[in-house]
C-alpha positions in Angstrom: 75.1 -84.7 -16.3 72.7 -85.3 -19.2 72.1 -88.8 -20.3 72.1 -90.1 -23.8 68.3 -90.5 -23.4 67.9 -86.9 -22.4 69.9 -85.8 -25.5 67.8 -88.0 -27.7 64.6 -86.5 -26.4 65.9 -82.9 -26.8 66.9 -83.7 -30.4 63.5 -85.3 -31.1 61.7 -82.2 -29.7 63.9 -79.9 -31.9 63.1 -82.0 -34.9 59.4 -81.9 -34.1 59.5 -78.1 -34.0 61.3 -77.9 -37.3 58.9 -80.3 -39.0 55.9 -78.5 -37.5 57.1 -75.2 -38.9 57.5 -76.7 -42.3 54.0 -78.1 -42.2 52.3 -75.0 -40.9 54.1 -72.6 -43.2 53.4 -74.8 -46.2 49.8 -74.9 -45.3 49.3 -71.3 -43.9 52.1 -69.2 -45.3 55.2 -67.6 -44.0 53.5 -65.5 -41.4 53.2 -68.4 -39.0 54.8 -67.6 -35.7 56.4 -69.5 -32.8 53.1 -69.4 -30.7 51.3 -71.2 -33.6 54.0 -73.8 -33.8 53.9 -74.4 -30.0 50.1 -74.7 -30.1 50.2 -77.1 -33.0 52.6 -79.3 -31.0 50.8 -78.9 -27.7 53.9 -77.6 -26.0 54.6 -74.4 -24.0 56.3 -71.4 -25.7 59.1 -71.9 -23.1 59.7 -75.4 -24.4 60.0 -74.1 -27.9 62.3 -71.2 -26.8 64.6 -73.8 -25.1 65.5 -74.9 -28.6 65.1 -71.7 -30.6 65.3 -68.2 -29.3 62.9 -66.9 -32.0 61.4 -67.6 -35.4 64.5 -66.3 -37.2 66.6 -69.1 -35.6 64.0 -71.7 -36.8 64.1 -70.3 -40.3 67.9 -70.2 -40.4 68.1 -73.9 -39.5 65.5 -74.8 -42.0 67.3 -72.9 -44.7 70.5 -74.6 -43.9 68.7 -77.9 -44.4 67.3 -76.7 -47.7 70.8 -75.8 -48.8 72.2 -79.1 -47.9 69.4 -81.1 -49.6 69.6 -79.2 -52.8 73.4 -79.4 -52.8 73.1 -83.2 -52.7 70.9 -83.0 -55.8 73.0 -80.5 -57.8 76.6 -80.9 -56.6 78.8 -81.8 -59.6 82.5 -81.4 -60.5 83.7 -79.5 -63.5 83.8 -81.9 -66.5 81.8 -84.6 -64.8 79.7 -86.6 -67.3 76.0 -85.9 -67.3 74.1 -88.8 -68.8 70.4 -88.8 -69.2 69.8 -90.4 -65.7 71.9 -87.8 -64.0 70.1 -84.8 -65.6 66.7 -86.4 -64.8 67.8 -86.8 -61.2 68.4 -83.1 -61.1 64.8 -82.4 -62.1 63.2 -85.0 -59.9 65.4 -84.2 -56.9 64.8 -80.6 -57.4 61.1 -81.2 -57.4 61.3 -83.0 -54.0 63.3 -80.2 -52.4 61.2 -77.4 -53.9 58.0 -79.2 -52.7 59.3 -79.7 -49.2 60.4 -76.1 -48.7 57.9 -74.4 -51.0 56.9 -72.0 -48.1 60.4 -70.5 -48.1 60.4 -69.6 -51.8 56.8 -68.3 -51.6 57.8 -66.0 -48.8 61.5 -65.5 -49.5 61.3 -61.7 -49.9 59.7 -61.3 -46.5 62.1 -63.7 -44.8 65.3 -62.2 -46.1 64.0 -58.7 -45.7 63.8 -59.3 -42.0 67.1 -61.0 -41.5 70.3 -59.6 -43.0 72.2 -62.9 -42.2 69.6 -64.9 -44.1 69.7 -62.4 -47.0 73.4 -62.9 -47.5 73.2 -66.6 -47.0 70.4 -66.8 -49.6 72.6 -64.8 -52.1 75.5 -67.3 -51.5 73.1 -70.2 -51.9 71.7 -68.8 -55.2 75.2 -68.2 -56.6 76.4 -71.7 -55.7 73.3 -73.4 -57.1 73.6 -71.5 -60.4 77.3 -72.5 -60.5 76.3 -76.2 -60.3 73.5 -75.7 -62.8 76.0 -74.1 -65.2 78.4 -77.0 -64.9 75.5 -79.5 -65.4 74.3 -77.7 -68.5 77.8 -77.5 -70.0 78.4 -81.2 -69.4 75.0 -82.2 -70.7 75.6 -80.2 -73.9 79.0 -81.9 -74.2 77.4 -85.3 -73.6 74.9 -84.7 -76.4 75.3 -81.5 -78.4 72.2 -80.0 -80.0 71.8 -77.9 -83.1 72.3 -74.6 -81.2 75.7 -74.0 -79.6 76.0 -71.9 -76.4 79.0 -69.9 -75.4 80.2 -69.9 -71.7 78.4 -66.6 -71.2 75.2 -67.9 -72.7 75.4 -71.0 -70.6 75.7 -68.9 -67.5 72.5 -67.0 -68.7 70.7 -70.3 -69.2 71.6 -71.4 -65.6 70.3 -68.1 -64.2 67.1 -68.4 -66.2 66.5 -71.9 -65.0 67.3 -70.9 -61.4 64.8 -68.0 -61.5 62.1 -70.2 -62.9 62.8 -72.9 -60.3 62.6 -70.6 -57.3 59.6 -68.8 -58.7 57.4 -71.8 -59.5 55.7 -72.3 -56.1 54.4 -68.7 -56.1 53.4 -68.9 -59.8 51.5 -72.1 -59.2 49.6 -70.5 -56.3 48.7 -67.4 -58.3 47.8 -69.4 -61.4 45.4 -71.6 -59.5 43.7 -69.5 -56.9 41.7 -71.5 -54.3 43.2 -74.8 -55.4 45.4 -76.7 -53.0 48.9 -77.0 -54.5 50.2 -80.5 -55.0 53.7 -81.9 -55.6 52.8 -82.7 -59.2 52.3 -79.0 -59.7 55.9 -78.4 -58.8 57.0 -81.4 -60.9 55.0 -80.0 -63.8 57.0 -76.7 -63.4 60.3 -78.5 -63.6 59.0 -80.3 -66.7 58.3 -76.9 -68.3 61.8 -75.6 -67.3 63.3 -78.6 -69.1 62.2 -77.0 -72.4 64.7 -74.3 -71.9 67.5 -76.7 -72.8 65.7 -78.2 -75.9 67.8 -76.4 -78.6 71.1 -77.1 -76.9 70.8 -80.9 -76.5 70.8 -83.8 -79.0 67.3 -84.9 -80.0 67.5 -88.5 -78.7 69.1 -87.4 -75.4 66.6 -84.6 -74.9 63.6 -86.8 -75.6 64.8 -89.4 -73.1 65.1 -86.7 -70.5 61.7 -85.3 -71.2 60.1 -88.8 -71.2 61.6 -89.7 -67.8 60.7 -86.4 -66.2 57.1 -86.7 -67.6 56.8 -90.2 -66.2 57.9 -88.9 -62.8 55.3 -86.1 -62.9 52.6 -88.6 -63.9 53.6 -90.8 -61.0 53.2 -87.8 -58.6 49.7 -87.2 -60.1 48.8 -90.9 -59.4 50.1 -90.6 -55.8 47.9 -87.6 -55.2 44.8 -89.5 -56.4 45.3 -92.5 -54.0 
């Protein structure tokens, strides 16, 4: 019978494998395999396969964690008020999630092309996230209406545009700055740019407060990178 200590060790080893995969794929790209992860951790391939049968299982678990973390950032109920602080939290929280899992979005086409389960799960994730973004945009416009009014259909389009920009930013940053190591501030800067999409639809004071807070957040990331 396994002891609580054995269970804790197994769970810790599993977590180490997941964290090592995130680190290596963020540094080296989505082609990293299980042997590289095992070598990085100084464990045998058999030890790794005790927890995960193959690379696809690792990616599936990491994707589920990504989904959960972004869900915690975006989850909102229909009609829920979206004050400035709440909208800013969507941008800053989205930056953190996108930075942590940037490898996935940079290699998403390859990952989902190899795994039909992941392809369907990614589609569901995309739809759910856009749904939350649409609700957030609707409530923010209700909280502080701007000079341009958006219909329900246009709001859905805005949510889709923002989603596409969000998931595409890591790859865009890499291509726009070849040879330069990507930093979290680069991701934050992308989300800062995406905030401009909502400018015409929000009240001037509300929008300026959002932009100022997001900008301060990005500047904070830049200072962190310099220390």
